[in-house]
C-alpha positions as CSV (number, residue, x, y, z in Angstrom):
1,M,5.3,39.8,51.1
2,N,7.3,36.8,49.8
3,F,5.8,33.4,50.8
4,E,8.3,31.3,49.0
5,W,9.5,28.3,51.0
6,T,13.1,27.9,52.0
7,E,15.0,24.8,51.1
8,E,14.8,23.7,54.7
9,Q,11.1,24.2,54.9
10,R,10.5,22.3,51.6
11,A,12.7,19.4,53.0
12,F,10.6,19.4,56.2
13,R,7.4,19.1,54.2
14,D,8.8,16.3,52.1
15,T,9.9,14.5,55.3
16,L,6.3,14.8,56.7
17,R,4.8,13.5,53.5
18,A,7.2,10.5,53.5
19,F,6.3,9.8,57.1
20,L,2.6,9.9,56.4
21,K,2.9,7.6,53.4
22,A,4.8,5.1,55.5
23,E,2.6,5.3,58.6
24,L,-1.0,5.6,57.3
25,P,-2.8,2.4,56.5
26,D,-4.0,1.7,53.0
27,D,-7.7,2.2,54.1
28,W,-6.9,5.4,56.0
29,E,-9.3,7.6,54.1
30,S,-12.2,5.3,55.1
31,I,-11.1,5.7,58.7
32,A,-10.5,9.4,58.6
33,H,-14.1,10.3,57.7
34,H,-15.3,9.0,61.1
35,G,-14.0,12.3,62.6
36,P,-11.1,13.4,65.0
37,G,-13.2,12.5,68.1
38,S,-14.2,9.0,67.0
39,A,-12.9,6.0,68.9
40,E,-11.1,4.7,65.8
41,I,-9.1,7.9,65.2
42,T,-8.5,8.4,68.9
43,R,-6.9,4.9,69.2
44,F,-4.9,5.5,66.1
45,S,-3.7,8.9,67.2
46,R,-2.1,7.6,70.3
47,R,0.1,5.3,68.3
48,F,0.6,7.7,65.4
49,C,1.5,10.7,67.6
50,G,3.9,8.6,69.6
51,R,5.7,7.7,66.4
52,L,5.6,11.3,65.3
53,A,7.1,12.3,68.6
54,E,9.9,9.7,68.2
55,A,10.7,11.2,64.8
56,G,10.9,14.7,66.3
57,M,8.0,16.0,64.3
58,L,5.1,16.2,66.7
59,F,5.9,19.9,67.8
60,P,8.9,21.3,65.9
61,H,8.0,24.8,67.0
62,W,8.2,24.1,70.7
63,P,11.4,25.0,72.6
64,V,14.2,22.5,72.6
65,E,14.1,22.2,76.4
66,M,10.5,21.0,76.0
67,G,11.2,18.4,73.4
68,G,10.8,20.6,70.3
69,Q,13.2,21.8,67.7
70,G,13.0,25.5,68.5
71,L,11.8,26.2,65.0
72,D,9.4,29.0,64.0
73,A,5.7,29.1,63.4
74,W,6.2,28.4,59.7
75,Y,7.1,24.8,60.6
76,Q,4.0,24.6,62.8
77,T,2.0,25.7,59.7
78,I,3.6,23.2,57.4
79,L,3.0,20.4,59.9
80,A,-0.6,21.4,60.3
81,E,-1.2,21.7,56.6
82,E,0.1,18.2,55.9
83,M,-1.8,16.7,58.7
84,W,-5.1,18.3,57.8
85,A,-4.6,17.4,54.1
86,A,-4.1,13.8,55.2
87,G,-7.3,13.8,57.3
88,E,-5.7,14.8,60.6
89,P,-4.3,11.5,61.9
90,R,-3.4,13.3,65.1
91,G,-7.1,13.3,66.0
92,A,-7.9,15.5,69.0
93,Q,-4.2,15.8,69.7
94,Y,-3.7,18.7,67.3
95,M,-5.0,20.9,70.1
96,N,-2.1,19.8,72.4
97,V,0.4,20.9,69.8
98,N,-1.4,24.2,68.8
99,W,-2.4,25.7,72.1
100,I,-2.8,23.4,75.2
101,G,0.9,22.6,75.5
102,P,2.1,26.2,74.8
103,T,-0.4,27.5,77.3
104,I,0.7,25.1,80.0
105,M,4.3,26.1,79.3
106,R,3.5,29.7,79.7
107,Y,1.0,29.8,82.6
108,G,1.2,26.5,84.4
109,S,2.7,26.0,87.8
110,E,5.9,23.8,88.0
111,E,3.8,21.0,89.4
112,Q,1.3,21.3,86.5
113,K,4.1,21.3,83.9
114,E,5.7,18.2,85.4
115,K,2.4,16.4,85.5
116,L,0.6,17.5,82.3
117,L,3.3,18.0,79.7
118,P,5.0,14.5,79.6
119,P,1.9,12.7,78.2
120,I,1.5,15.5,75.6
121,V,5.2,15.2,74.7
122,A,4.8,11.4,74.4
123,G,1.8,11.8,72.0
124,N,-0.6,10.1,74.4
125,A,-2.9,12.8,75.8
126,I,-6.5,13.6,74.8
127,W,-7.9,17.0,76.1
128,C,-11.2,18.7,75.7
129,Q,-12.0,22.4,76.3
130,G,-14.9,23.3,78.5
131,F,-15.8,26.7,77.1
132,S,-19.3,27.1,75.5
133,E,-22.5,26.8,77.5
134,P,-26.2,26.7,76.4
135,D,-26.5,30.5,77.0
136,A,-22.8,31.4,76.5
137,G,-21.5,30.3,73.1
138,S,-19.2,32.8,71.5
139,D,-19.8,35.2,74.4
140,L,-17.7,33.5,77.0
141,A,-18.1,36.3,79.4
142,S,-21.7,35.1,80.0
143,L,-20.7,31.7,81.3
144,R,-22.4,30.5,84.4
145,T,-20.7,27.2,85.4
146,R,-19.7,28.0,89.0
147,A,-16.7,26.9,91.0
148,T,-16.8,27.7,94.7
149,L,-13.7,27.3,96.9
150,E,-14.4,25.5,100.1
151,D,-11.8,24.2,102.5
152,G,-9.0,24.1,99.9
153,K,-11.2,22.4,97.3
154,Y,-13.3,23.7,94.4
155,R,-16.9,22.5,94.0
156,I,-18.1,22.8,90.4
157,N,-21.7,22.9,89.2
158,G,-22.9,23.8,85.7
159,Q,-23.1,22.6,82.1
160,K,-21.0,22.9,78.9
161,I,-22.1,22.2,75.4
162,W,-20.6,21.5,72.0
163,T,-17.5,20.2,73.8
164,S,-15.3,18.5,71.3
165,Y,-13.7,15.2,72.2
166,A,-15.2,15.1,75.7
167,G,-16.2,11.5,75.5
168,L,-12.7,10.1,75.3
169,A,-10.7,13.0,76.9
170,D,-8.3,12.6,79.8
171,N,-8.6,16.2,81.1
172,C,-10.8,19.2,80.6
173,F,-9.5,22.8,80.3
174,L,-12.5,24.2,82.1
175,L,-13.7,27.8,82.3
176,T,-15.6,28.5,85.5
177,R,-17.1,31.5,87.3
178,T,-15.6,32.2,90.7
179,S,-17.1,35.7,91.1
180,D,-19.8,37.8,89.5
181,D,-17.5,40.2,87.6
182,R,-18.2,39.6,84.0
183,K,-14.6,39.0,82.8
184,R,-12.4,39.1,85.9
185,G,-14.7,36.6,87.6
186,I,-13.6,33.7,85.3
187,T,-11.1,31.1,86.5
188,I,-9.6,28.1,84.7
189,L,-9.5,24.6,86.3
190,I,-7.8,21.5,85.0
191,V,-10.3,18.7,85.7
192,P,-9.7,15.0,85.1
193,M,-12.7,13.7,83.1
194,D,-13.0,10.6,85.4
195,T,-13.8,12.9,88.4
196,P,-17.0,11.8,90.1
197,G,-20.0,14.0,89.2
198,I,-19.1,14.5,85.5
199,T,-21.7,13.3,83.0
200,V,-20.9,13.3,79.3
201,R,-23.6,12.9,76.6
202,Q,-22.7,12.7,73.0
203,I,-24.6,15.0,70.6
204,P,-25.5,13.1,67.4
205,S,-24.4,15.0,64.3
206,I,-23.2,14.6,60.8
207,I,-19.8,16.2,61.5
208,G,-18.2,13.1,62.8
209,E,-18.5,10.4,65.5
210,G,-17.8,11.5,69.0
211,D,-16.9,15.1,68.0
212,I,-19.3,17.1,70.2
213,H,-21.0,16.6,73.5
214,E,-22.9,18.0,76.5
215,V,-20.9,17.9,79.7
216,F,-22.7,18.2,83.1
217,F,-20.8,19.0,86.4
218,D,-22.8,18.1,89.5
219,D,-21.0,18.8,92.7
220,V,-17.7,18.0,91.1
221,V,-14.8,18.4,93.6
222,V,-11.2,19.1,92.6
223,P,-8.3,20.3,94.8
224,E,-7.3,24.0,94.8
225,G,-4.1,22.9,93.0
226,A,-6.3,22.2,89.9
227,R,-6.6,25.9,89.4
228,F,-4.7,27.0,86.3
229,G,-3.2,30.5,86.9
230,E,-4.8,32.8,89.4
231,E,-8.5,33.3,90.1
232,G,-9.8,35.8,87.6
233,Q,-6.9,35.4,85.2
234,A,-8.8,33.3,82.7
235,W,-9.5,36.1,80.2
236,E,-5.8,36.8,79.8
237,I,-4.9,33.2,79.4
238,I,-7.7,32.4,77.0
239,S,-6.8,35.4,74.9
240,Y,-3.3,34.0,74.5
241,S,-4.6,30.5,73.8
242,L,-7.1,31.5,71.2
243,R,-4.5,33.4,69.2
244,N,-2.8,30.0,68.8
245,E,-6.0,28.0,68.3
246,R,-7.9,30.0,65.7
247,L,-5.3,30.0,63.0
248,G,-3.7,26.7,64.0
249,I,-6.1,24.7,61.9
250,P,-5.3,25.2,58.2
251,R,-8.8,24.5,56.9
252,Y,-7.9,26.2,53.6
253,H,-5.4,23.5,52.8
254,L,-7.8,20.6,53.2
255,A,-10.4,22.6,51.3
256,R,-8.0,23.2,48.3
257,A,-6.9,19.5,48.3
258,T,-10.6,18.5,48.3
259,L,-11.4,20.9,45.4
260,D,-8.5,19.5,43.4
261,R,-9.6,15.9,44.1
262,A,-13.2,16.8,43.1
263,V,-12.1,18.4,39.8
264,G,-9.9,15.4,39.1
265,L,-12.9,13.1,39.5
266,L,-15.0,15.3,37.2
267,K,-12.3,15.3,34.5
268,A,-11.9,11.5,34.8
269,N,-15.6,11.0,34.4
270,G,-16.0,13.3,31.4
271,R,-18.0,15.9,33.4
272,W,-15.5,18.8,33.2
273,E,-17.4,20.4,30.4
274,G,-19.0,23.8,30.1
275,E,-18.2,27.1,31.6
276,A,-20.4,27.0,34.6
277,V,-18.5,24.2,36.5
278,K,-15.1,25.8,35.7
279,I,-16.2,29.2,36.9
280,V,-17.6,27.8,40.2
281,A,-14.4,25.8,40.7
282,A,-12.2,28.8,39.9
283,L,-14.0,30.9,42.5
284,A,-13.6,28.3,45.1
285,A,-9.9,28.0,44.3
286,A,-9.5,31.8,44.5
287,L,-11.2,31.8,47.9
288,C,-8.9,29.0,49.2
289,E,-5.8,30.9,48.1
290,T,-7.1,34.2,49.5
291,A,-7.6,32.5,52.9
292,R,-4.1,30.9,52.7
293,N,-2.4,34.2,52.0
294,D,-4.4,35.9,54.8
295,C,-3.4,33.2,57.3
296,Y,0.2,33.3,56.1
297,A,0.3,37.0,56.8
298,I,-0.7,36.2,60.4
299,V,2.0,33.5,60.7
300,E,4.6,36.0,59.5
301,K,3.5,38.4,62.2
302,R,4.0,35.6,64.8
303,V,7.4,34.8,63.4
304,Q,8.4,38.5,63.6
305,D,6.8,38.8,67.1
306,L,4.5,41.5,66.0
307,P,1.1,42.2,67.6
308,I,-1.9,40.4,66.0
309,G,-5.1,42.3,66.0
310,A,-8.5,42.1,64.3
311,E,-6.8,41.0,61.0
312,A,-6.9,37.5,62.5
313,S,-10.7,37.7,62.3
314,S,-10.5,38.7,58.7
315,A,-8.4,35.7,58.0
316,R,-10.7,33.4,59.9
317,Y,-13.7,34.6,58.0
318,N,-12.0,34.1,54.6
319,V,-11.3,30.6,55.7
320,V,-15.0,30.1,56.3
321,L,-15.8,31.4,52.9
322,A,-13.3,29.0,51.3
323,E,-14.7,26.1,53.2
324,R,-18.2,26.8,52.3
325,A,-17.4,27.3,48.6
326,V,-15.7,24.0,48.4
327,A,-18.4,22.1,50.3
328,E,-21.1,23.6,48.1
329,F,-19.1,22.7,44.9
330,V,-18.9,19.1,46.0
331,V,-22.6,18.9,46.9
332,E,-23.5,20.4,43.5
333,Y,-21.1,18.5,41.2
334,V,-19.9,15.4,43.1
335,P,-23.0,14.5,45.3
336,Q,-22.1,10.8,45.3
337,A,-19.3,11.8,47.7
338,L,-21.8,12.2,50.5
339,I,-22.9,8.6,50.3
340,D,-19.5,7.1,51.0
341,A,-18.5,6.8,47.3
342,E,-15.6,9.2,48.0
343,P,-14.6,9.1,51.7
344,Y,-12.0,11.9,51.3
345,L,-14.6,14.3,49.9
346,K,-17.1,13.2,52.6
347,M,-14.4,13.9,55.3
348,H,-14.0,17.4,54.1
349,H,-17.7,18.0,54.0
350,Q,-18.1,17.0,57.6
351,R,-15.3,19.4,58.6
352,G,-16.2,22.1,56.2
353,I,-19.8,22.6,57.4
354,V,-18.7,23.6,60.9
355,A,-16.0,26.0,59.7
356,G,-18.3,29.0,60.5
357,I,-18.9,27.7,64.1
358,A,-15.8,26.1,65.4
359,S,-13.0,28.3,66.9
360,G,-15.1,31.4,66.9
361,A,-18.4,31.8,65.1
362,A,-18.3,33.6,61.7
363,E,-20.8,36.2,62.9
364,I,-18.6,37.0,65.8
365,Q,-15.6,37.5,63.4
366,L,-17.8,39.8,61.3
367,N,-18.6,41.9,64.4
368,I,-14.9,42.2,65.2
369,I,-14.1,43.2,61.6
370,A,-16.9,45.8,61.6
371,T,-15.9,47.4,64.9
372,E,-12.1,47.1,64.9
373,V,-11.1,47.0,61.2
374,L,-13.8,49.1,59.6
375,E,-14.5,51.1,62.7
376,L,-18.2,51.1,62.1
377,P,-20.4,52.5,64.9
378,R,-22.2,49.9,67.1
379,E,-25.4,52.0,66.9
380,P,-27.0,53.7,63.9
381,R,-26.1,57.3,63.7
């Protein structure tokens, strides 16, 4: 498969790089390592995404009638690569571009589209996704947060955990249980985060400030119109959303940029000597490019409107391997990066260490590969 960029695609990437150079402050790398969910980047993202929208580059792959340029998924990929390599100045708003906006366009009611899309289009909306629970992480079908319809209103009780960006989010894309059927009993509600009864507690971590939280719902009441889609339709909607989410973050691109930066530092300091460091760096580079090619194959399927199956899990797992290899290389050969000496490398380390958890745990991806790609039996024969 030919992955050469067209002249138009190269021009788009050059335009993005020029925009980033003009818009990012001189101390941006010191800001970026705080994490996408931090107050600093959230504030910056509202201004930055607004300017990106004005320049017509916030969501080039969206339909023209929705404010996009009607371009294909390759432009979305180029956009994501450049943003992630720069430290993701869109903050949490990358989710809007990748899957929240497209999901609202496809499944939202007309009233929901009219209300929810304009802030996204303007680059001024922060969302969180209420998926994982203490006893239902990657196995979403085990969730227990309950929504009961009473007199035209849903009453919500339950708990979510590892919820990214919840502390500063405007709305939550919330998965709830409305019946006991394992999959068909799950329903999506759009819940404003300032609704009474919602408690958000930040989970301290080394992956970034304000990135993950616990969220508690205690007799939270929302109108029936907050339901997104039909009752029991969540599994269909989430399957669509996750196809956009899981490969919408080009972690391989930031990993390769980090590796190149680390090697440059080693060369500049006279530490690029001996075969061992070069072999480890070459292996990490090979893993980055393998992950890139696997992800590009998925993008091409999207462009050709071909079905995407378990090969997406293979691509996701190769991204995890690349992230881990680069993070381990930095820890081994440029450890000073982790004490703020090199904020760009520290930024990658914070993002890289969660690559095997975020957007589908690595172990879940391996299970999918084993059963659907290799067709291994679930039980020993």
